[in-house]
C-alpha positions in Angstrom: 4.0 14.5 -25.6 4.7 16.4 -22.4 8.3 16.2 -21.4 9.3 16.3 -17.7 10.4 19.6 -16.1 14.1 18.6 -15.8 16.7 21.4 -15.2 18.2 22.9 -18.4 21.2 21.1 -19.7 24.6 22.6 -20.2 27.1 21.4 -22.9 26.3 19.2 -25.8 22.9 17.6 -25.5 20.2 16.2 -27.8 16.6 17.2 -27.4 14.3 14.2 -27.9 11.6 14.7 -30.5 8.0 14.8 -29.5 5.1 12.9 -30.9 1.3 13.1 -30.6 0.8 9.4 -30.9 1.7 8.7 -27.2 0.4 10.1 -24.0 1.3 9.3 -20.4 -1.6 8.3 -18.2 -2.6 10.8 -15.5 -0.8 8.7 -12.8 2.3 8.2 -15.0 2.4 12.0 -15.5 2.5 12.4 -11.7 5.3 9.9 -11.5 7.2 11.8 -14.2 7.0 15.0 -12.2 8.2 13.2 -9.2 11.3 12.0 -11.1 12.1 15.7 -11.9 12.5 16.3 -8.1 15.7 16.9 -6.2 15.8 13.6 -4.4 18.5 11.1 -5.3 16.5 7.9 -4.6 13.1 7.4 -6.2 10.8 4.3 -5.8 7.8 3.6 -8.0 5.8 0.9 -6.4 2.6 -0.6 -7.8 0.5 -3.4 -9.0 1.3 -5.6 -12.0 1.2 -3.8 -15.3 0.7 -0.3 -13.8 3.3 1.2 -16.1 6.0 1.9 -13.5 8.9 0.3 -15.5 7.9 2.0 -18.7 8.0 5.4 -17.0 11.4 4.8 -15.5 13.0 3.4 -18.7 11.6 6.5 -20.5 13.1 8.7 -17.9 16.5 7.0 -18.4 16.4 7.5 -22.2 15.6 11.2 -21.6 18.5 11.6 -19.3 20.8 9.7 -21.7 19.7 12.0 -24.6 20.2 15.1 -22.6 23.7 14.1 -21.3 26.0 13.3 -24.1 28.4 10.4 -23.3 26.5 9.4 -20.2 26.1 5.9 -19.0 23.0 4.3 -17.3 22.4 0.8 -16.0 19.2 -1.1 -15.7 19.7 -4.0 -13.4 17.5 -7.0 -12.4 18.3 -9.9 -10.2 18.3 -12.5 -13.0 20.1 -11.8 -16.3 17.5 -13.8 -18.4 14.7 -11.7 -16.9 16.5 -8.5 -17.7 16.9 -9.6 -21.3 13.3 -10.7 -21.7 11.7 -7.8 -19.9 13.9 -4.8 -20.7 16.1 -5.7 -23.7 13.4 -7.4 -25.8 10.2 -5.7 -24.5 10.2 -2.4 -22.5 13.1 -0.6 -24.1 12.1 -1.2 -27.7 8.5 -0.2 -26.8 9.7 3.0 -25.1 11.8 4.0 -28.1 9.0 3.2 -30.6 6.3 5.1 -28.8 8.2 8.0 -27.2 11.3 8.6 -29.4 10.4 7.4 -32.9 12.9 9.7 -34.5 15.9 8.6 -32.4 18.1 5.8 -33.7 19.6 3.3 -31.3 21.9 0.4 -31.7 22.0 -2.7 -29.4 25.3 -4.3 -28.6 24.0 -7.6 -27.5 27.3 -9.3 -26.8 28.5 -6.5 -24.5 25.1 -5.8 -23.1 24.5 -2.2 -23.8 22.4 0.0 -26.1 24.1 3.0 -27.8 22.4 6.3 -28.5 23.4 8.8 -31.2 25.1 11.2 -28.8 27.4 8.6 -27.4 25.3 7.7 -24.3 24.9 4.1 -23.3 22.2 2.2 -21.5 23.5 -1.1 -20.0 21.1 -3.9 -19.2 22.1 -6.8 -17.0 21.4 -9.3 -14.2 23.2 -9.4 -10.9 23.4 -13.2 -11.1 25.6 -13.0 -14.2 29.0 -12.6 -12.6 30.9 -11.9 -15.8 28.4 -9.2 -16.9 28.3 -7.7 -13.4 32.1 -7.4 -13.3 32.0 -5.6 -16.7 29.2 -3.3 -15.6 30.7 -2.5 -12.2 34.0 -1.8 -13.8 32.4 1.5 -15.1 30.8 4.6 -13.6 27.2 5.5 -14.2 25.0 8.6 -13.7 21.8 6.6 -13.4 21.1 3.2 -11.8 17.7 1.6 -12.1 16.9 -1.5 -10.0 14.0 -3.2 -11.8 11.8 -5.4 -9.7 14.0 -4.5 -6.7 11.9 -6.7 -4.4 14.1 -9.6 -5.8 17.4 -7.7 -5.5 19.3 -8.1 -2.1 20.2 -4.8 -0.4 23.8 -5.8 -0.4 23.7 -5.9 -4.2 22.2 -2.4 -4.2 25.0 -1.1 -2.0 27.6 -2.7 -4.2 26.2 -1.2 -7.4 25.8 2.2 -5.7 29.6 2.5 -5.5 29.5 3.0 -9.3 27.0 5.9 -9.2 29.9 8.3 -9.8 29.9 9.5 -13.4 30.0 13.3 -13.7 27.9 14.6 -16.6 27.2 18.3 -17.0 23.5 19.0 -16.2 22.8 15.5 -14.8 22.8 14.7 -11.1 23.4 11.1 -10.1 20.1 9.3 -9.6 18.9 5.9 -8.4 15.5 4.5 -9.5 13.7 1.5 -8.0 10.5 -0.2 -8.9 8.7 -3.2 -7.5 5.5 -5.0 -6.6 5.8 -4.3 -2.9 6.7 -7.3 -0.8 6.4 -7.4 3.0 7.2 -4.5 5.5 10.4 -6.3 6.4 11.9 -5.4 3.0 14.4 -2.6 2.7 12.1 -0.6 0.4 9.6 -0.2 3.3 12.4 0.6 5.8 13.9 3.3 3.5 10.8 4.9 2.0 8.2 4.4 4.6 10.1 4.3 7.9 12.9 6.6 6.8 15.5 4.3 8.3 18.6 2.6 7.0 17.8 -1.1 6.7 21.1 -2.2 8.2 21.9 0.4 10.9 18.4 1.6 11.7 19.5 5.2 11.7 17.3 7.8 10.1 18.1 8.7 6.5 17.7 12.2 5.0 14.1 12.3 4.0 14.8 15.0 1.3 16.7 12.3 -0.7 13.9 9.7 -0.8 10.6 9.9 -2.7 8.1 7.2 -3.6 4.8 6.9 -5.5 2.3 4.2 -5.9 0.7 3.2 -9.2 -2.2 1.0 -9.8 -3.1 -1.1 -12.8 -6.5 0.6 -12.8 -4.7 3.8 -13.7 -3.3 2.1 -16.8 -6.5 0.5 -18.2 -6.0 2.0 -21.6 -2.7 0.0 -22.1 -3.6 -3.4 -20.8 -6.1 -6.1 -21.6 -9.7 -5.3 -20.6 -10.1 -8.3 -18.2 -6.6 -8.0 -16.6 -7.6 -5.6 -13.9 -10.5 -7.9 -12.9 -8.1 -10.8 -12.7 -5.9 -9.0 -10.3 -8.8 -7.8 -8.3 -9.9 -11.4 -7.7 -6.6 -12.6 -6.4 -6.3 -13.8 -2.7 -5.9 -10.9 -0.4 -2.1 -11.1 0.1 -1.5 -11.3 -3.7 -4.2 -8.8 -4.4 -2.5 -6.3 -2.0 0.8 -6.7 -3.7 -0.1 -7.1 -7.4 -3.3 -5.0 -7.6 -3.1 -2.4 -4.8 0.7 -2.1 -4.9 1.0 -2.0 -1.1 3.4 -3.6 1.4 2.0 -6.5 3.5 2.8 -6.3 7.2 5.3 -8.8 8.5 5.5 -8.8 12.2 6.7 -11.5 14.7 3.8 -13.1 16.6 1.1 -11.5 14.5 -2.4 -12.3 15.7 -3.9 -12.1 12.2 -2.6 -12.8 8.7 -4.1 -11.9 5.4 -4.6 -15.6 4.6 -6.7 -16.1 7.8 -8.8 -13.0 7.1 -9.2 -13.9 3.4 -10.3 -17.5 3.7 -13.7 -16.7 5.1 -14.2 -13.4 3.3 -17.5 -12.9 1.5 -17.0 -10.9 -1.7 -20.0 -8.8 -2.6 -20.7 -7.6 -6.1 -20.8 -3.8 -6.7 -24.1 -2.4 -5.7 -25.0 -5.3 -3.4 -26.6 -4.5 -0.1 -27.0 -6.5 3.1 -30.6 -7.2 2.2 -29.7 -8.6 -1.2 -27.0 -10.8 0.4 -29.5 -12.0 3.0 -32.1 -12.7 0.3 -29.6 -14.6 -1.9 -28.4 -16.7 1.1 -24.8 -15.5 0.8 -25.3 -14.3 4.4 -27.6 -16.2 6.8 -30.3 -14.6 8.8 -28.9 -12.4 11.6 -29.7 -13.0 15.3 -28.0 -9.9 16.6 -26.4 -6.8 15.2 -24.2 -4.4 17.2 -22.4 -1.1 16.6 -19.2 -0.9 18.6 -17.6 2.5 19.3 -14.0 3.1 20.5 -13.7 6.9 21.2 -10.3 8.6 21.1 -11.0 12.0 22.4 -10.4 13.7 19.0 -11.9 17.1 18.9 -12.4 17.4 15.2 -11.1 16.8 11.6 -8.3 19.2 12.0 -6.5 16.8 14.3 -4.9 14.6 11.7 -2.5 13.6 14.4 -5.4 12.6 16.6 -6.5 9.0 16.7 -9.8 8.1 15.0 -13.0 7.0 16.6 -13.4 3.4 15.8 -17.0 2.5 14.7 -17.5 -1.1 13.5 -20.7 -2.9 12.8 -20.9 -6.7 13.3 -23.5 -9.3 13.5 -24.1 -12.9 14.7 -25.7 -15.2 12.2 -28.1 -18.0 12.7 -25.2 -20.3 11.8 -23.3 -19.2 14.9 -20.7 -17.2 13.0 -19.9 -13.5 13.3 -20.1 -11.2 10.3 -18.2 -7.9 10.1 -20.6 -5.7 8.1 -19.1 -2.2 8.1 -16.3 0.0 9.2 -17.6 3.6 9.8 -14.7 4.9 11.7 -14.1 8.7 11.6 -11.9 11.4 12.9 -14.3 13.9 14.2 -15.6 15.6 17.3 -18.1 14.0 19.8 -21.3 15.2 18.2 -20.3 14.0 14.7 -19.1 10.6 15.7 -22.1 10.0 17.8 -24.4 10.9 14.9 -22.5 8.5 12.7 -22.8 5.7 15.2 -26.5 6.2 15.5 -26.9 6.3 11.7 -25.1 3.0 11.5 -27.4 1.6 14.2 -30.4 2.6 12.0 -28.8 1.5 8.7 -28.1 -2.0 9.9 -31.1 -2.4 12.2 -28.8 -3.0 15.1 -30.1 -3.9 18.6 -27.4 -2.2 20.6 -24.4 0.2 20.6 -21.4 -1.0 22.6 -19.2 1.8 23.7 -15.8 1.7 25.5 -15.5 4.4 28.2 -11.9 4.3 29.4 -11.4 7.6 27.6 -14.1 10.1 28.5 -16.0 8.1 31.1 -19.7 9.2 31.3 -19.1 11.6 28.4 -19.3 8.8 25.9 -22.7 7.5 26.9 -24.0 11.0 27.3 -22.9 12.0 23.8 -24.7 9.0 22.3 -27.8 9.6 24.3 -27.8 13.3 23.2 -28.4 12.1 19.6 -31.2 9.8 20.7 -32.1 9.2 24.3 -33.9 5.9 23.6 -31.1 4.1 21.9 -29.9 0.9 23.7 -26.2 1.4 24.9 -23.9 -0.9 26.7 -20.8 0.8 28.1 -17.7 -1.2 28.9 -14.4 -0.6 30.6 -11.3 -2.3 29.3 -9.7 -4.3 32.1 -6.9 -5.8 30.1 -4.3 -4.7 27.6 -5.0 -4.4 23.9 -3.1 -7.5 22.9 -4.7 -9.6 25.6 -8.2 -8.4 24.6 -7.5 -9.2 20.9 -6.1 -12.7 21.4 -9.5 -14.5 22.0 -10.9 -12.6 19.1 -8.1 -13.7 16.8 -8.8 -17.2 17.9 -12.3 -16.9 16.5 -10.7 -16.1 13.1 -8.5 -19.2 13.3 -11.6 -21.3 13.9 -13.2 -19.7 10.7 -16.0 -18.3 12.7 -15.7 -14.7 11.6 -16.4 -13.5 8.1 -15.7 -10.1 6.6 -18.4 -8.9 4.3 -16.2 -7.3 1.6 -12.9 -5.5 2.3 -12.0 -3.1 5.0 -8.4 -2.0 4.1 -7.7 0.3 7.1 -9.3 -2.0 9.7 -7.4 -5.0 8.3 -4.2 -3.0 8.2 -4.5 -2.5 12.0 -5.3 -6.2 12.5 -2.2 -7.2 10.7 -0.1 -5.0 12.9 -1.3 -6.4 16.2 1.0 -9.0 17.7 0.9 -11.0 20.9 3.5 -8.5 22.3 1.4 -5.4 21.4 0.5 -3.1 18.5 3.3 -2.1 16.2 1.4 0.1 13.8 1.3 3.9 13.7 -1.0 5.8 16.0 -3.7 3.8 17.9 -5.7 0.8 16.6 -9.1 2.4 17.2 -10.8 0.4 14.4 -9.4 -2.8 15.7 -10.4 -1.9 19.2 -14.0 -1.4 18.0 -13.9 -4.7 16.2 -12.7 -6.4 19.4 -15.6 -4.8 21.4 -18.2 -5.9 18.7 -17.0 -9.5 18.4 -16.5 -9.9 22.2 -20.1 -8.7 22.7 -21.4 -11.1 20.1 -19.2 -14.2 20.5 -17.4 -14.1 23.9 -18.2 -14.0 27.5 -17.8 -10.4 28.8 -15.0 -11.3 31.2 -12.7 -12.1 28.2 -12.2 -8.5 27.3 -14.0 -6.1 29.5 -16.3 -5.4 32.4 -19.8 -4.2 31.8 -20.9 -1.0 33.6 -24.5 -0.2 34.5 -25.9 2.3 32.0 -26.8 5.6 33.7 -29.6 7.5 31.9 
């Protein structure tokens, strides 16, 4: 078994035995290396059964064995959940698989596990006031907040005051794990925004590190059909329990995951638009357009540059719109124009719709350079992004837009658009292209833009 590259210990310590019967998965090994970093606060977020709790409990045992007389606490919001999940399940499993030669003694009444070198691992729930008082009456060198999405931030701050035990060779560490909730949660504020959840002030980024784990990375250790079960969940639950990602929570959001998900058409792996048309899953299509929202990016090197939104959508014979593909790219003009024309051919589109606020005549000239005969409609945005997006979001509310499959990056931008404006990072180029496509197919032009005569 590969041990993490932790700093050498000084003073009395016990080196845990190794065994060939257990191996961390590739992603768990990466998480293990992260835990050996210099940061004080580490978050492992991920889908259900991705192995994050196992990795963190294992890391705590390693620290306990390397620091004689050290104390460590594993905390959950509910005491009965802590006992069922950690005391009776994960901890015994970690000891059996990773440390088969190390004896350990549970002290159930007091709520801690004793190791041979005098170290203790305490397990408790923050709803158990008597146990909390006992735990918080001591000092610890490690605190682990298990399923921290359920633990209030105030409880974290209270427990943090006890992260004060001094053990030679061990630096105080806080571990967190969760199935990520919404972006309003303190985990998102701290590890993604880099801001204190209460004051809004920036935190020291060198002290915070996080990693996502996915149940697909842990297939060897879970039931064969479990991953498929998670993958088939409704989008909001799928995002949290399968992908291990935060779900946007913004005031006045124009789209929600529930709205996008309720008309989604799931395509089997290997399905094509033709097979879906033949099976009747998608009705015959009256029009197909490729919408382009250029950003002025000069090439791939501009990771800070915005992307060129390229979205393919169609109007079916049933009067509904179908989002077929998101081919957005960060590239220079020649490359994005070729990609747009390729999408035009691939989906047998009848028109490319291109916004020209940025670049003017350059946009239509770039597309025509790839193929002079291609039909292009150029448009100029005459209203703000949120105002343009509102009538399109109304189409979703009426169940008249269907996504053919999943478009994670496009849908992320949709979820971050509110009636007050866009609150996501960078620019919503994919969403802008979607708005152009659906406006062209489903709305009168004056709703979102003014059409300009095409100059050839």
